[in-house]
N, C-alpha and C positions, 0 to 999 in steps of 0.2 A: 504493499499499499504506500509506504513512504517513498519507494522508488518511483511509483507511478505519479505521485504528486510532484516530486522533484523533476521528473521528465516533462510533465505538463508545464511547470514553471519555466523550465529551460526552453521549451518550444515557444511559449508566449514571449519570453525575452528576445529570442531569436527573430520572431516575427516583427516585434517592435523595432528592432534594429534594422531589419530588412526593409521595412516600409518607412522608416525615418528618412527624411529628405533634408540635407543640409543646403544652406544658401551658398552657391558657388559664384554667382554673378549678379551685378547690379546693372540693369539695362535702362538707359535714359533716352527718350525721344522728345523732340520739341525744342531743343536748345538751338539758339541762333548766335548768341554772343558769348554766353557763359561757357567757360572751360569745364569739360566733363569732370575733371578731378575735383572741382569745387563741390560737387554733389557727392562723389564717391568717397572723398575724404571724410565728409560729414557722416556718412552711413557705413563706414568701414567696419564698425563693430558688429554689423549683421552678418558679415562673411563667416561661414562655418557654423552659424547658429541654425538650429532646427527650424524649418519654415513654419511650424505650428506656433513657434514662440516669437514670430515677427509681429511687431506692433505697428499695424498700418497707419493708425491714427497718429502715433508717435513720429513716423516718417513724415507724414503730411505736415505735422506741426513744425518739425525741424526745417522743412523746406520753406514753409510760409514765414517762419520767424526771420528768414534772411531778407524778407521784403522784396524778393526778386521774381517770385513765381505765382501763378494763379491757375485756375482750372486744372488742378492736380488730380490725376487718376492713378491708382496703384493696384497692381495685381501681383500675387505671389504664386507662381506655378513652376513645378518641376525644378525647384532649387534656384529659381531666378526671381529677383525683385524687378518687376517691369513697371517703369514709371513713365507716364506721359504727362507733359505739362506745357504751359505757355509762359513765356517770359513777360514780365511787366515792362512798361516803358522805362528804359534805364537812362537815356539821355534826354533831358527835358529843358528847353528854354522856357522858364516859367515866370510870367508876370504875376504879381500878387498884390492884394490890397487888404488892409485890415482897418476896421473903424470901431469907435465906441462913442458914447455920448460926449466925451471930452477930447478925443484925439482921433487922428487919421494918419496912416502911413502906408507906404507901398514901395514897390521896387521890382527888380528883375534879377532872378537867379538862374545860373546855368548849372544844372544838376546832372551828374553822371553817377548813378547809384550802383553801377557795376563796372568800375573802371578796369580795363584790361581783362575783362572776363573773370576776374578773381574775387568778386564781391566787394571790391574797394569803393570808396566814396570820394568823389571829386566835386567840390562846390566852389563857385566863384560868382560874385555879383555885388549888387549894391541896393540900398534902400534909403528912403528919405521920409521925413515928416516935416511938420511946420517949423520945427526947431532944430533939425539935424540932418546930416547927410553922411552916409557911411558906405565903405566898401569892405569886403572880407573874402577870404579864401581859406579852403581847408582840404586836406587830402588825408585819407585814413585807409588802412589795410587791416582786416580782422586777423587776429592771432589764431594759430593752430594749436600750439602747445607751449610749455615752458621753454623748450629749446627753439621754438619758432614763434616768437611773440609778434603781435601786431603793433602798429604805431599810428600816431596821428600828428600832423603838422597843421598849425593854424596861424592866421595873421588877420589883423583888422586895422582900419584907419578911419577916423571920423572927425568931423567938424560940427560942433553942436553948441547949443545953449542948454546946459543942464539945469533942469528945474526941480527943486525939491518942494514937495507938498506935505501938509499935515493931513491927518486922517479926515478932517472935515473940509478937505480940498483947498485950504489956504496956502498959497504959494509964498513961502517965507524966505527963499534964497534961489538965486539963479546966477550962472556964471558962463560966459562965452569961453570955450576951450577947444583945443585940438588934442587928440590922443591917438596912440597906436599900441598894439600889443602883438607879441609873438609867443608861441607855446609849442612844446613837444612833449609827447607822452608815449610810454611803452605799455602795451596791454598783454597780460599773461593769462590765457585761459587755464583754469585748473580743472579738477574732475567734478562731474555731476552738477554742472551749472555754476560752480564757483569761479571767480576770477579776481585778479588783482591788477593794479596799474600804478605806475609812478611817473610823475611828470614835473616839468619845470617851465616857468614862463617869465616874461618881463612885460610890464605896462608902464607907459610914460604919459604924463598929463602936462599940458602946456596952457597957460593963460596969461593975461596981462599982469596979474598980481602974483602968480605962483607957478613954479615948475616942480613937478614931483614925479619920481619914478619908483618902482618897486619890483624886485625879483622875488620869486617864491618857488618852493618845491611842494608837491602834493602827493599823498599816498591814499589810494582807494582800495577797498576790498569789498566784494559784494557777491550776491547770488541772484540768479535769474532762471526762472522756469516758465517757458511759454506753453500755451494750450490753445487749441482751436476747436470751436464748437459747431463749425459749419457756417457760422455767420461772422463772429468776431475773433480776431487774434488777440488773446489776452496774455498777461504775464504777471506772475507773482515774483516780487523782487525785494531785495533789501541791500542798502549800500551805506557804508561808513567811510567818511573822508576826514582827512586832517591836512592842514597846510601850515608852513612856517614861512614868513616873509621878512624881508629887510628892505626899507625904503632908502631913498637917496639922502634923507635927513638923519640917517643913522638909527632909526627906530625899528625895533623888532615887533612883529605881530604874529598872531596865530588864529587859527579858526578850526572848529570841529563841527561836523555835520552828519546827520543821520536821516535817511529816507527809507520809507517802506511803502509798498503797494501790493494789495491783495485783490485779486479779481476772481470771481466765481461765477460760472454759468449755472443758473438755476435750471433752465431748460434751454435748448438750442435757440439762440436769438434773444435771450433775456439774461443780462448779466448784472451783477452788483459789484461795485468797486469801492474799496476803502483805501485811503492814503493817510500817511503820517510823516511829517518831516519836521526837523528842528535844526537850528544852526546857532552857534555861539562864536562871535568874533571879538577878539580882544586887541585894543590898541592899533586898529587898522583904520586909515583915513578912508571915509566913505566916498570921497571923490574918486578913489581908485577901485575900490572893491566892496560895495555894499553886500550885505547878505543876500543870498539868492532866493528871495521870497517872490513867489508867483501866485497871487491869489486874485481870483476874478472879482471879489467883493471889495477890494481896496483900490484907491486912486493909483494911477500908474507912477506918480511922482513920489510915493511914500518910500523912504529908505530906512533901514534898520540895521543893527549890528547883532541882534539876537531875536529869535522867534520860535514858536511852536505852532504848527498848523496841522489840522486834521480835517478830513472831508469824506463824504460818502456820496456815490452816484449810482443811480439805477438807469440802465440804458436798454432800450427795446428796439429791435430791428422791425421796421414797419414793412419794408419791401426789399427783396433781394432777387437779382437775376445775374446773368453772366457778365454784366458790365458794371453793376453798381449795387450798393446797399444804402438804404435810407433809414436813419434811426432817429429816435427822440430820447431825451434824457431829462431827469430831474436830479438836482444836487443840493447838498448842505455843506457849508464850509465854515469853519471856525478858526480864528487866529488869535494868538496871545503874543504880543510883540512890544518892543520898546521903540517908541516913535522918536526919531532923531530931532523932531521939532521941539519937544519939551522934556526929552529924557525920562519920560514916565512910561510905565507898563500899561497897556490897554488891551481889552478883550473886544473882538469884533466877530460878528456872526452874520450869515446870510444864507439865502436860498436862491435857487435859479432853475431855469428850464431852457431847453433849446432843441435844435435839430442839427444833424450832421449828414453829409453825403460822402460816402467812401466810393472811390472808383477802383474796380478790380485791377486795372492796369497801372494804377499809381499807388505808391507806397505810403501815402498819408492821407488824412481826410482832406478832400478838395474844397469843401464848402461847409461853413458853420454859421449858425445864427443862434444868439442867446440873449436871455433876459435875466439879470440878477437883481436881487433886492437886499441891500445891506440893512439888516434889522436894527442894528445898534445905532446907525446914523440916520435911519429912515431915508434911504437914498436908493433910487432906481437907476439902472444903467443897462443900455442896449448895446450889444456888440455883434460884430460879424466879420467874417474873413472869407476871401476867395483866393484860391491858388495854393496856399499852405495853411492848413488849419489844425489847431490842437485843442 
């Protein structure tokens, strides 16, 4: 009896091994500009894996997170991962305009989101508003490993009248100035979505009353995990940053920042997003580098050296086809910050709603319209953008 059972188990194991099919090839069709190795390098971990253990949704998410491909179809047959896809527009001469109740700016950017077919980003262009004109350029290559890091180079030049506003929109300081900046960073992908980067930069500020420059070094460490529900490409992420600077007046400064983003698909086409960010800056001149606060409920001229912000957004896809996705959203935002105007801590909160248009062939929202209400200040603001929207 025992011999019979052992023989049956052996036969079952042999059958399992006989019918197991390992992945031996990744086949890709639909590429026009992208180098095939850009995809096969990302999916190399699937070679040698049992085809029953291939995560088709994970492959699609990995491809979509590059922001280069759309209309992706994947089949796993006879040990081959067969991928058919379409490339998004990678080179775009893009005019854009953005407005709110209190400001208007626009410009033209030349975007190459797939430079040399390796997933690199090349950007050059300029933008203007009623009080400034700027030009900028950036080139970035994604990293592959610790031994093959990515890098980014960026530069900017602007002539502006910098305006500082209080939370109740009182303009308390303005200064005509010219400034430029240069930066370089190295980016190291780690395992399972973790990464780190180290960079250095220099910024120079010129005005009739004062010239000031600052060099700094920055260290980042973070984690990012994308997901795709058939409608939205989402991402759960966390990043911690620190920097140390020295200005041309001999003053040292430092800053520490933390940001988190959680996105969850309740059902396909309906997602909830939560964000938390904080920054503390010590002894840094705000003319050169104010804290990176981006809140839709605050006036654009508010500057601070420390803040905590949290928000929640619910977004629903209203319509999706092969060319576009139209969505609507509601949001809540809360900010605790120190206003440079009076050096006091303030709490602000607000709500908003709006609509977005995503184009399948473009890697960012192409149109956005929004309405926000600052509950604390009893202030309403309308905003919109065409060309590049966030």
